[in-house]
C-alpha positions as CSV (number, residue, x, y, z in Angstrom):
1,M,229.3,102.2,80.9
2,A,226.8,104.9,82.0
3,D,226.0,104.9,85.9
4,M,223.1,102.8,87.0
5,S,223.4,103.3,90.9
6,T,219.8,104.5,92.5
7,Q,219.5,107.7,94.1
8,D,221.2,106.6,97.5
9,G,223.9,105.0,95.8
10,V,222.9,101.5,95.8
11,M,223.3,99.5,92.9
12,P,220.4,97.6,91.7
13,W,220.7,93.8,92.2
14,L,218.2,92.6,89.7
15,T,219.4,92.9,85.7
16,L,216.7,92.4,83.0
17,L,218.8,92.3,79.6
18,G,216.8,92.3,76.3
19,V,218.2,89.5,74.0
20,G,217.0,89.0,70.0
21,D,216.8,85.9,68.2
22,N,220.6,86.0,67.7
23,G,221.2,85.6,71.3
24,L,224.2,87.3,72.7
25,D,225.1,88.9,69.4
26,S,222.4,91.0,70.1
27,L,223.6,92.6,73.2
28,A,225.3,96.4,72.9
29,P,228.5,96.2,74.1
30,P,227.2,97.9,77.6
31,A,224.7,95.1,78.0
32,R,227.0,92.4,77.2
33,A,229.6,93.6,79.8
34,L,226.8,93.0,82.2
35,F,226.3,89.5,81.0
36,D,229.8,88.5,81.2
37,A,230.1,89.7,84.7
38,A,226.6,88.1,85.8
39,R,227.2,84.6,87.8
40,T,223.5,83.9,88.0
41,V,221.3,83.9,84.7
42,I,217.5,83.1,84.5
43,A,216.4,82.7,80.9
44,P,213.7,80.7,78.8
45,A,214.9,77.5,77.5
46,R,215.2,78.7,73.9
47,V,217.7,81.7,74.5
48,L,220.0,79.5,76.6
49,A,220.3,77.4,73.7
50,E,221.6,80.1,71.9
51,I,224.4,80.8,74.7
52,D,227.0,79.8,76.4
53,A,226.5,79.5,80.0
54,G,230.3,78.5,80.9
55,D,230.2,78.7,85.0
56,R,227.4,80.5,86.0
57,E,224.8,79.3,87.5
58,V,221.9,78.8,85.1
59,I,218.4,78.4,85.5
60,P,215.7,77.8,82.7
61,W,212.9,79.9,82.6
62,T,210.7,76.9,83.2
63,F,208.0,78.1,85.4
64,G,205.2,81.0,85.8
65,V,205.8,84.5,86.3
66,R,204.4,84.0,89.8
67,Q,207.3,81.2,91.1
68,T,210.0,83.3,89.1
69,I,208.8,86.4,91.7
70,E,208.8,84.2,94.5
71,L,212.0,82.6,93.6
72,L,213.7,86.3,93.2
73,L,212.2,87.3,96.5
74,E,213.6,84.8,98.0
75,R,217.3,85.5,97.0
76,R,216.3,89.5,97.0
77,G,219.6,91.4,97.0
78,E,221.7,88.5,95.3
79,P,222.6,89.8,91.9
80,I,220.9,87.8,89.6
81,T,220.2,88.5,85.5
82,I,217.5,87.5,83.4
83,L,217.8,87.2,80.0
84,A,214.1,88.1,78.5
85,T,212.9,88.9,74.7
86,G,213.1,92.1,73.5
87,D,212.2,95.4,75.2
88,P,211.6,93.5,78.8
89,M,209.3,96.7,79.6
90,H,206.9,96.6,76.5
91,F,204.7,93.8,76.9
92,G,207.3,92.1,78.8
93,I,208.5,90.9,82.1
94,G,209.6,94.6,83.5
95,A,206.3,95.8,84.2
96,T,205.8,92.7,86.1
97,M,209.3,93.0,88.8
98,M,208.7,96.6,89.0
99,R,205.3,96.4,90.4
100,H,206.6,93.2,92.6
101,I,210.5,94.1,93.7
102,G,210.6,97.9,92.8
103,A,212.0,100.5,89.8
104,D,215.2,101.3,92.1
105,E,216.2,97.6,92.4
106,I,216.1,97.0,89.3
107,R,218.2,98.0,85.9
108,V,216.7,97.0,82.0
109,I,218.8,97.1,79.2
110,P,216.0,96.9,76.5
111,T,217.2,95.3,72.8
112,P,215.1,96.4,69.7
113,S,211.6,95.1,70.5
114,A,209.6,93.1,68.3
115,F,207.2,95.9,67.5
116,S,210.6,98.3,66.4
117,L,212.0,95.3,64.3
118,A,208.6,94.7,62.3
119,A,207.7,98.2,61.7
120,A,211.3,98.3,60.1
121,R,210.8,95.3,58.1
122,L,207.3,96.4,57.2
123,G,208.2,100.2,56.7
124,W,205.7,101.5,59.3
125,A,205.7,104.2,61.3
126,Q,205.5,102.9,64.7
127,Q,203.2,105.9,66.4
128,E,200.2,105.0,64.1
129,V,200.4,101.2,64.4
130,A,198.5,99.6,67.2
131,M,200.6,97.2,68.9
132,I,199.1,94.4,71.0
133,S,200.1,91.2,72.7
134,L,198.5,88.0,72.2
135,H,201.3,85.8,73.8
136,G,199.3,83.9,76.3
137,R,196.2,85.7,76.2
138,S,192.8,85.4,74.0
139,V,193.4,85.9,70.5
140,H,190.2,87.5,70.6
141,A,191.6,90.8,71.7
142,L,192.2,91.4,68.0
143,A,188.7,92.3,67.3
144,A,189.0,95.6,69.3
145,H,191.4,96.7,66.7
146,L,190.0,96.3,63.3
147,Q,189.0,99.1,61.5
148,P,189.4,100.0,57.9
149,G,193.0,101.5,57.7
150,N,194.0,100.3,60.9
151,R,197.5,98.5,61.2
152,I,198.4,96.2,63.8
153,I,201.6,94.4,65.1
154,A,201.0,91.6,67.7
155,L,203.2,89.5,69.8
156,T,201.8,86.0,69.4
157,S,202.4,82.8,71.3
158,T,202.5,80.0,68.5
159,G,202.3,79.3,64.9
160,R,199.0,78.4,66.0
161,T,198.1,82.2,66.6
162,I,198.1,83.4,63.1
163,C,195.7,80.8,62.1
164,E,193.4,81.8,64.7
165,A,194.0,85.5,63.9
166,A,193.3,84.7,60.0
167,D,190.1,82.8,61.3
168,I,188.8,86.5,62.8
169,L,189.6,88.6,60.4
170,V,187.5,86.7,57.8
171,A,184.7,86.3,60.5
172,R,184.8,90.0,61.3
173,G,184.4,90.9,57.3
174,F,188.2,92.1,57.1
175,G,189.1,88.7,54.9
176,G,191.4,91.0,52.6
177,S,193.5,92.1,54.9
178,R,197.3,91.4,54.4
179,I,199.0,89.7,56.9
180,A,202.7,89.2,57.4
181,V,204.7,86.8,59.5
182,L,207.6,88.0,60.4
183,E,209.6,84.9,62.1
184,H,213.2,84.7,64.3
185,M,213.8,89.1,63.3
186,G,217.2,89.5,63.8
187,G,218.3,85.4,63.7
188,R,220.0,83.4,61.4
189,R,216.5,81.7,60.2
190,E,214.4,85.1,59.8
191,K,211.8,85.0,56.9
192,I,208.9,87.1,56.0
193,V,205.5,85.3,54.7
194,E,203.1,87.4,53.2
195,M,199.2,86.8,52.1
196,A,195.8,87.4,52.6
197,A,194.0,86.5,55.5
198,R,191.2,84.7,53.7
199,D,194.1,82.9,52.1
200,I,195.1,80.8,55.1
201,R,192.8,78.5,56.8
202,S,192.8,76.9,60.3
203,G,195.3,73.7,60.3
204,S,196.3,74.6,56.3
205,A,199.1,76.8,57.1
206,E,202.3,76.3,59.8
207,F,204.5,79.2,60.9
208,A,207.4,79.1,62.9
209,A,206.4,79.2,66.7
210,F,209.0,82.3,67.5
211,N,207.0,84.8,65.7
212,T,205.1,88.3,65.5
213,L,202.0,88.9,63.5
214,A,201.1,92.4,61.3
215,V,197.9,92.7,60.0
216,D,197.2,95.6,57.3
217,C,193.2,96.2,57.9
218,I,191.2,95.9,54.7
219,A,187.3,95.9,55.2
220,D,185.3,93.7,52.9
221,P,182.9,96.0,51.1
222,D,179.9,94.0,53.4
223,A,182.1,94.7,56.7
224,A,180.2,95.8,59.6
225,C,183.2,98.2,60.9
226,L,182.9,99.3,64.6
227,S,184.3,102.4,66.0
228,P,185.9,102.5,69.3
229,V,183.7,105.4,70.3
230,P,180.6,104.1,72.3
231,G,177.5,103.9,70.9
232,L,177.4,100.9,68.8
233,P,174.5,99.6,66.5
234,D,172.6,97.4,69.2
235,D,173.0,94.6,66.4
236,A,176.3,94.4,67.3
237,F,175.5,92.7,70.6
238,E,173.7,89.0,70.9
239,H,170.9,90.0,73.2
240,D,167.6,88.9,74.2
241,G,166.3,92.4,74.3
242,Q,167.5,93.3,77.8
243,L,170.2,96.2,75.8
244,T,171.4,99.6,76.9
245,K,169.9,101.0,73.6
246,R,172.7,102.4,71.7
247,E,171.8,106.0,72.0
248,I,170.8,105.4,76.1
249,R,174.4,103.6,75.9
250,A,176.4,106.7,74.3
251,A,175.0,108.9,76.6
252,T,175.6,106.9,79.8
253,L,179.3,106.1,78.4
254,A,180.1,109.4,78.3
255,H,178.5,110.6,81.6
256,L,181.1,107.4,82.9
257,G,184.0,108.8,81.5
258,P,186.2,106.1,80.5
259,M,190.2,106.7,81.2
260,P,192.9,104.5,80.6
261,G,193.6,101.2,83.2
262,A,190.3,102.5,84.9
263,L,187.8,99.9,86.6
264,L,184.3,99.5,85.8
265,W,181.6,98.0,87.6
266,D,178.6,97.6,85.8
267,V,175.9,96.1,87.8
268,G,173.0,94.3,86.2
269,A,175.0,94.0,83.2
270,G,171.9,92.6,81.2
271,N,174.1,91.4,78.0
272,G,177.0,93.3,78.8
273,S,177.4,96.5,76.3
274,I,178.2,98.7,78.8
275,A,181.1,97.1,80.4
276,I,182.2,95.9,76.5
277,E,182.0,99.7,75.3
278,W,183.9,101.1,78.3
279,M,187.0,98.5,78.0
280,R,187.1,99.5,74.0
281,A,186.7,103.2,74.8
282,A,190.3,103.7,76.4
283,R,193.5,102.1,76.5
284,G,193.6,99.1,79.5
285,A,190.4,99.7,81.0
286,R,188.9,97.2,82.9
287,A,185.4,95.7,83.7
288,V,183.2,93.5,86.2
289,A,180.1,92.5,84.8
290,M,177.4,90.8,87.1
291,E,174.2,89.4,86.4
292,T,172.1,87.1,88.0
293,D,170.7,85.6,84.7
294,A,172.9,82.7,83.7
295,E,171.5,82.5,80.2
296,R,173.1,86.5,79.8
297,V,175.8,85.6,81.6
298,E,176.9,83.1,78.4
299,R,176.1,85.8,76.0
300,I,177.8,88.5,77.9
301,A,181.0,85.9,77.5
302,A,180.3,85.9,73.3
303,N,179.7,89.6,73.3
304,A,182.9,90.2,74.7
305,M,184.7,87.6,72.6
306,A,183.5,88.9,69.7
307,L,183.9,92.6,70.4
308,G,187.5,91.9,71.3
309,T,187.3,92.5,75.0
310,P,188.1,89.0,76.2
311,T,189.6,90.0,79.3
312,L,185.8,90.8,81.2
313,D,185.2,89.6,84.2
314,I,182.0,88.2,84.7
315,R,180.7,87.3,87.9
316,H,177.1,85.4,88.3
317,G,175.6,86.5,91.1
318,E,173.4,89.1,92.9
319,A,174.2,92.0,94.3
320,P,175.3,93.1,96.4
321,L,176.1,89.5,97.8
322,V,178.4,89.7,94.2
323,L,180.3,92.9,94.8
324,E,181.9,91.0,98.0
325,G,185.5,91.0,97.7
326,L,186.1,93.1,94.8
327,E,188.5,95.5,93.7
328,A,187.5,99.2,94.8
329,P,185.9,100.4,91.2
330,D,187.0,103.8,89.8
331,A,183.3,104.0,88.0
332,V,179.9,102.1,89.0
333,F,177.0,102.0,86.5
334,I,173.8,100.4,87.9
335,G,171.2,99.5,85.1
336,G,169.4,96.9,87.0
337,G,168.8,96.7,90.7
338,M,168.3,100.1,91.4
339,S,165.1,99.8,93.7
340,E,166.9,96.4,95.5
341,E,168.0,96.9,99.1
342,G,171.0,97.5,99.8
343,V,172.7,97.7,95.9
344,F,173.3,101.6,95.6
345,E,175.2,101.3,99.2
346,A,177.3,98.6,98.5
347,A,178.4,99.9,95.4
348,W,178.9,103.5,96.7
349,A,180.7,102.6,99.6
350,A,183.3,100.5,97.3
351,L,183.6,103.2,94.9
352,K,187.1,104.9,95.2
353,P,186.7,108.5,96.3
354,G,186.5,111.1,92.8
355,G,185.2,107.9,91.1
356,R,181.9,108.5,89.4
357,L,178.6,106.2,89.7
358,V,175.9,106.5,86.8
359,A,172.3,104.5,87.3
360,N,169.7,104.7,84.8
361,A,165.8,104.2,86.0
362,V,163.3,103.5,83.1
363,T,160.5,102.2,86.4
364,V,158.7,104.1,88.3
365,E,160.0,102.5,91.3
366,S,163.6,103.2,90.5
367,E,163.1,106.4,89.4
368,A,161.9,107.1,92.7
369,R,164.7,105.7,94.2
370,I,167.1,107.9,92.1
371,F,165.2,111.2,93.0
372,A,165.8,110.2,96.9
373,L,169.0,109.6,96.9
374,R,170.1,112.7,94.4
375,E,168.3,115.0,97.6
376,H,171.0,113.1,99.5
377,F,174.2,113.0,97.7
378,G,173.8,115.4,94.7
379,G,175.0,114.9,91.0
380,E,172.9,115.4,87.7
381,L,169.8,114.2,86.6
382,V,168.9,113.8,82.6
383,R,165.9,112.3,81.2
384,L,167.0,110.8,77.8
385,Q,163.8,110.3,75.5
386,V,164.5,108.8,72.0
387,S,162.5,107.7,69.4
388,R,163.6,106.2,65.7
389,A,161.9,106.3,62.6
390,E,160.1,103.2,61.6
391,P,157.7,102.5,58.7
392,V,154.1,103.4,59.0
393,G,152.1,102.1,56.1
394,R,153.7,104.1,52.7
395,F,155.5,106.3,55.1
396,M,157.4,106.6,58.1
397,G,156.5,108.0,61.6
398,W,158.7,108.1,65.0
399,K,158.6,105.7,67.9
400,P,159.0,106.8,70.9
401,M,161.6,104.2,73.1
402,M,160.4,103.7,76.7
403,P,162.2,107.5,78.9
404,V,165.4,107.2,80.5
405,T,166.2,108.6,83.6
406,L,170.1,109.2,84.0
407,W,171.9,110.5,87.4
408,S,175.0,110.5,87.5
409,V,177.3,111.9,91.0
410,R,180.9,111.5,91.6
411,K,182.0,111.0,94.9
412,A,183.8,113.8,97.2
413,F,187.1,113.2,98.2
414,G,187.5,113.0,102.2
């Protein structure tokens, strides 16, 4: 067996073993040897039902992740083995354990993940597939990946997830997409069910609770296909007119520069378009949308669900008070309230060094505020004037929109 010791020679005390639907038979010899030597085992009830625990201390995993972490920290240093499904480091418990305990105290022995097994069964190249988790998450996250020709493999919570996903596909104009439901892969009850999304009706089909969903996206002729590139059509959002228009939105997001895992504060979010497109543009990008108007807060939530960003953090309140206590952002967009006292100061103070702040001004007062701030903080000024062609009688003419002054500034280190 390979040497699993850390750099200082100390063996990790916590072992994460990935298992398949066939239980211990899925373990390679080195992993099986680790299990046989384990004296304390934590595993989901479904996994425990498939194994002989012997004289080990067995702790059914019937509680949440937080309680599990607390238990492990209380017994830190004791040899403990956790049985987890598939690859613990791919949408599994592994990453959470690493954050709270540390990589030098943990060893991970994965087995093929549901993604690997599903791709193998379907003949799909994994590097060409969007791999997501809907397990314990909103199924609306699926919407962000609905583009023609895209292939998706998703972990699910229950058989009910399949019906909910099919409803979203039909609603977004992808009812002809081919769905494969892969049940109990690698186990005695393995089964694959394939059909078109529109052939699944909520409550009319039943699937095993332990399943993986695969979708081959096929757009209907009248589908509104939305690119992940910033600048979605204005009518992709539910709004009351208080919306950063498409052309301005694309330029604004280009200056903000979405990055994987980065956090955006959208201050004066309106109907949430900037925050939502930020999250769609980069893997794991996060955003907090802050808005004072209650009706707009509801629209932000509806837009986030419809456009595949259900984890958008929405705050109803007035800046700068609503900013207090939030995680420091990597980027800030101020689309409303630039002329309000203390808004810029609070956002700038919270912004991480190296982070970027972008503010848009359409009024004379907010523009004057931007000019004054630029004198002190520097940055780039851009004047954006957009005109759209509209009918003028039998002809077409250019209808100008209100000009927007965009200020972009990066916070220095040190």
